[in-house]
C-alpha positions in Angstrom: 103.8 93.3 119.1 107.2 91.9 120.2 109.5 93.8 122.5 113.2 94.3 121.6 115.6 91.7 122.8 116.5 92.4 126.5 113.7 95.1 126.9 112.2 95.4 130.3 108.9 93.8 129.4 108.6 90.3 131.0 106.7 87.6 129.1 104.3 85.7 131.3 104.5 81.9 130.8 100.8 81.3 131.2 99.3 77.8 131.0 97.0 77.3 128.1 93.4 76.4 128.9 91.4 75.1 125.9 87.8 76.2 125.6 85.6 75.7 122.6 88.7 75.0 120.5 90.3 78.3 121.5 92.7 79.5 124.2 92.3 81.7 127.2 96.0 82.9 127.0 98.3 84.3 124.3 100.9 81.9 123.0 104.3 82.1 124.6 106.5 83.7 122.0 109.6 81.8 123.0 107.9 78.6 122.5 107.1 79.6 118.9 110.6 80.8 118.2 109.5 84.4 117.6 111.9 87.3 118.0 112.0 91.0 117.3 113.5 90.3 113.9 110.3 88.7 112.6 108.0 90.4 110.3 105.2 92.6 111.9 103.6 93.8 108.7 104.1 94.8 105.0 102.8 98.1 103.8 102.8 99.5 100.3 104.6 102.8 99.7 106.8 104.7 97.3 108.9 105.8 100.3 111.9 107.9 99.7 112.9 106.5 96.3 109.7 107.2 94.4 109.6 103.5 93.3 106.4 101.7 94.4 107.2 98.7 96.7 106.1 96.8 99.8 108.1 97.7 102.9 108.6 94.9 105.4 108.5 96.3 108.9 109.9 94.2 111.8 108.4 93.8 115.3 111.6 95.4 116.7 110.9 98.6 114.7 107.3 98.9 115.9 108.4 98.1 119.5 111.0 100.8 119.4 108.5 103.3 118.1 106.0 102.5 120.8 108.6 102.5 123.6 109.8 105.9 122.4 106.2 107.3 122.2 105.3 106.0 125.6 108.4 107.7 127.1 108.2 111.0 125.1 104.5 111.4 124.7 103.0 109.6 127.8 99.3 109.0 128.0 97.1 107.9 130.9 93.6 106.5 131.5 92.1 110.0 131.2 93.4 110.5 127.6 91.4 110.0 124.5 93.0 109.4 121.1 91.1 109.1 117.7 92.0 106.6 115.0 91.2 108.2 111.7 94.0 107.2 109.3 93.2 104.4 106.8 95.1 101.2 107.6 96.9 101.4 104.2 99.0 104.2 105.7 101.7 103.6 108.3 100.5 106.5 110.4 97.7 104.2 111.5 100.2 102.1 113.4 101.0 104.9 115.8 97.3 105.9 116.1 96.3 102.3 117.0 99.1 101.2 119.3 100.1 104.4 121.0 96.9 104.7 123.2 96.6 100.9 123.6 100.1 100.6 125.0 99.5 103.4 127.5 96.0 102.4 128.7 94.3 105.4 127.1 90.9 105.4 125.5 90.9 104.8 121.7 88.0 105.9 119.5 87.4 104.9 115.9 86.3 107.5 113.4 83.7 106.5 110.9 84.8 105.2 107.4 86.0 108.1 105.2 85.6 110.4 108.3 89.2 111.6 107.8 88.0 113.5 104.8 85.4 115.5 106.7 86.9 118.3 108.8 83.5 119.3 110.3 82.8 115.7 111.3 86.3 115.4 112.9 86.1 118.5 115.0 82.6 117.5 116.2 84.0 114.1 117.1 87.0 115.6 118.9 84.7 117.9 120.8 82.1 115.3 121.7 84.6 112.6 122.8 86.8 115.1 124.6 89.9 114.1 122.6 93.2 115.0 124.4 95.9 113.8 121.9 95.9 113.7 118.1 98.0 112.8 115.2 97.4 114.7 112.0 99.3 115.7 108.9 99.7 119.4 108.2 97.1 119.3 105.3 94.6 117.8 107.7 95.4 120.4 110.3 94.9 123.2 107.7 91.4 121.7 106.9 90.5 121.5 110.6 91.4 125.1 111.0 89.7 126.5 107.9 86.7 124.1 107.4 86.1 122.8 110.9 85.8 124.5 114.3 89.0 123.5 116.0 88.7 126.2 118.7 85.8 124.1 120.2 88.2 121.2 120.9 89.5 122.7 124.2 90.3 119.2 125.6 93.0 118.8 123.0 96.4 119.3 124.7 98.9 117.4 122.4 99.2 117.3 118.7 101.7 115.1 116.8 102.2 115.8 113.1 104.5 114.7 110.2 104.7 113.4 106.6 104.5 117.0 105.3 106.4 120.2 106.1 104.9 122.1 109.1 104.9 125.8 108.5 105.5 128.4 111.3 102.4 130.2 110.0 100.3 127.1 110.7 101.8 126.8 114.2 100.8 130.4 114.9 97.2 129.7 113.7 97.0 126.7 116.0 98.2 128.8 118.9 95.5 131.3 118.2 92.8 128.7 118.4 94.3 126.5 121.2 96.8 128.5 123.1 97.9 125.7 125.5 98.4 123.1 122.7 101.7 121.2 122.7 102.9 120.5 119.2 105.5 118.0 118.0 106.7 117.6 114.4 108.1 114.4 113.0 109.9 113.2 109.8 110.8 109.8 108.4 110.0 107.4 105.5 107.9 104.3 106.0 111.1 102.2 105.8 112.1 103.5 109.3 108.8 102.5 110.9 106.6 105.6 110.6 109.2 108.2 111.4 112.8 108.8 112.5 113.2 112.4 113.8 111.2 114.6 116.2 111.0 118.2 117.1 109.2 119.9 120.0 107.7 123.0 118.4 107.7 124.8 121.8 111.5 124.8 121.5 111.4 126.7 118.1 108.3 128.9 118.6 110.1 131.8 116.9 111.1 129.9 113.8 110.2 131.4 110.4 109.4 129.3 107.3 109.0 125.6 108.2 109.6 123.9 111.5 112.8 121.9 111.5 112.6 118.1 111.3 114.4 117.9 114.7 116.7 115.2 116.1 116.8 111.4 115.8 114.4 109.5 117.9 115.7 106.8 120.3 117.9 104.1 118.8 118.0 105.9 115.5 120.8 107.6 113.5 120.5 110.1 110.7 123.1 111.3 108.3 123.3 114.4 106.1 124.8 113.4 102.8 125.7 114.9 99.4 124.5 113.8 96.0 127.1 111.0 96.0 126.1 109.6 99.3 129.1 111.0 101.2 128.8 112.7 104.6 128.5 116.5 104.5 130.6 118.7 106.7 128.9 120.6 109.5 127.0 123.6 108.0 126.8 122.2 104.5 123.3 121.5 103.1 122.5 118.0 101.9 119.9 115.2 102.0 118.9 113.3 105.0 119.6 109.5 105.2 118.2 107.4 108.0 
C-alpha cells in the first residue's frame, strides 16, 4: 500500500540482498516509478449506478482510508480484529489492513464462516475480539441467532453498507452497554466508504442513524434529480 504524496511516512532505501533468488527487502517504490495514483486493485460491483462494472481503486484512496481509520479508530497491540468478509467485497480491505497498519492482532474466520452467527459469536468470545466491522444484517443475525452478549471483550463496532436502525442500536446497547458504534456510508468507487457517524452522538435518534459527515479528504454534495446542488434544508441525493 502506497502513502499519499507528501504523507509523513518515510520510505527506507534498503539495500537488496539476494538469497535463493529472492530479496530480503521490499523494492524501493521510487526506483520503480510507483506513486499513489497507480492501481491498487479492481473490484467488481454495481455501485451506485446499478450497472455491473469493475471499479479501479488507487493506492492513494486505500492509503487515505487507512490513515483516517488509524486516526479515528486507533488500535493497539492488545486489540483483536476478525477478518470474515469474502475478498470479493471491498469491506474486506478495511478488515485486512486496519489491524495490520496499527499493529493489532488479526484473526481469519473459516471459509463461509460469515454465514454462521453462532460460529462467529463463539469465535469472537474465544479470541477475545475487541473491534469488529459488520453490516447491519449481520449484526441482526448475531443478536438473534448468536450469543453476542458473551462477547464482553468487544468495545468497538464499525458498520455500513446498509441503513442502521435506532432500534438495532438499542438492542446492541442492551447486550453490550459499553460498546462504541460508528456508522458509515459510501459506494465502492470512493474506496469502501465516504461518510462516518459516531452513534454515541445521536443516541436519541429515531428511525435510522444518519450517514454522518465526510471522512478526511472527502467532499459530499446533496443534489437534485438534475445533478444541481440543493439548498440547505432541501432533500436530495448524496454525491461523493
